[in-house]
C-alpha positions in Angstrom: 81.9 121.2 89.1 81.2 117.8 90.4 83.5 116.2 87.8 86.4 118.6 88.7 85.9 117.8 92.4 85.8 114.1 91.7 89.0 114.3 89.6 90.8 116.3 92.2 89.8 113.8 94.9 90.9 110.9 92.8 94.2 112.5 92.1 94.8 113.2 95.8 93.9 109.6 96.8 96.1 108.0 94.2 99.0 110.2 94.8 98.9 109.4 98.5 99.0 105.6 98.0 102.5 105.5 96.5 105.3 106.1 98.8 108.4 107.7 97.5 111.7 105.8 97.8 113.3 108.4 100.1 110.3 108.1 102.5 110.6 104.3 102.6 114.4 104.4 103.2 113.9 107.0 106.0 111.4 104.7 107.7 113.6 101.6 107.2 116.3 103.0 109.6 115.8 101.6 113.1 115.0 98.5 115.1 112.4 96.1 113.7 110.8 92.9 115.2 109.6 90.2 112.7 105.9 89.8 113.3 105.2 87.1 110.7 106.7 85.4 107.6 104.6 84.3 104.7 106.2 81.7 102.4 105.4 81.6 98.6 103.2 78.4 99.2 101.0 80.4 101.6 102.4 79.0 104.8 102.5 81.6 107.5 104.7 81.6 110.6 103.9 84.1 113.4 106.5 85.4 115.8 104.5 86.7 118.8 107.6 87.2 120.8 111.3 87.1 119.9 114.3 88.5 121.7 116.1 89.2 118.4 115.4 91.9 115.9 116.9 93.5 112.9 118.6 96.9 112.9 118.7 98.8 109.6 120.9 101.8 109.1 121.4 103.6 105.8 123.9 106.3 104.6 123.3 107.4 101.1 122.6 104.4 98.9 124.5 102.0 101.2 123.3 100.4 104.4 123.8 97.7 106.9 121.5 95.2 108.6 122.4 93.8 112.0 120.9 91.1 114.2 120.5 92.5 117.7 118.9 91.9 121.1 118.0 94.5 123.7 119.6 94.4 127.1 118.2 95.4 130.4 120.2 98.6 130.6 118.6 99.9 127.4 121.5 98.9 125.1 121.8 96.2 122.4 123.9 93.1 121.9 125.0 92.7 118.2 125.2 89.2 116.9 127.8 88.6 114.1 128.9 91.1 111.5 126.5 93.6 109.9 125.3 92.6 106.5 126.1 95.3 103.9 123.6 96.3 101.2 123.0 98.9 98.6 119.6 100.2 97.6 118.1 101.4 94.4 114.7 102.6 93.3 112.8 102.2 90.1 109.5 104.0 89.9 108.0 103.7 93.4 109.8 100.5 94.2 112.9 100.2 96.4 115.2 97.2 96.2 117.8 96.3 98.9 120.7 94.3 97.3 122.6 92.2 99.7 125.8 91.0 98.0 127.6 88.5 100.1 129.2 86.0 97.6 127.1 83.0 97.0 124.5 84.2 99.6 123.6 87.3 97.5 119.9 88.2 97.4 117.5 91.1 96.8 114.6 92.3 98.8 111.8 94.6 97.7 111.0 97.2 100.3 107.3 97.0 99.7 106.1 99.1 102.6 107.8 101.2 105.3 106.0 103.4 107.8 106.7 104.5 111.3 105.3 101.2 112.7 105.3 98.7 109.9 107.8 97.3 107.4 107.3 94.7 104.7 110.2 93.1 102.8 109.6 90.7 99.9 112.6 88.4 99.4 113.5 87.4 95.8 112.2 83.9 96.5 108.7 85.3 97.2 108.9 85.1 101.0 107.3 88.1 102.7 108.7 89.4 106.0 106.3 91.5 108.0 107.9 93.6 110.7 106.7 95.8 113.6 108.8 98.7 114.9 110.6 97.9 118.2 109.2 99.7 121.2 111.2 99.4 124.4 109.3 98.8 127.7 110.3 102.3 128.8 108.4 104.0 125.9 
């Protein structure tokens, strides 16, 4: 009986650690502040406060990423044109493919929850985000 209980517990724990692609994409949608950036050489840069954030929006397998800043009236100012991407999943991994000519790149959506987001750039740089919370919330 103990072996069955142990196996069931192990199964539940391991199945909960992998996030499905659709869950990650659902959490990706919204406003995100960069918290810190970790370069492949181990250098870390913190962003304790920034007035700019990234806004992700998906529709099917396509999406956009926009650079925005909040305004005092609760709206947002958008800087430049949105960057278009497509996403695809393999196993439990989700890849965002930004195809903009010579500036094309891919990011692995390593983690996405209600409050945290981690994107790993194809050069190895890791972007850690925190969800945006307005002062009114």
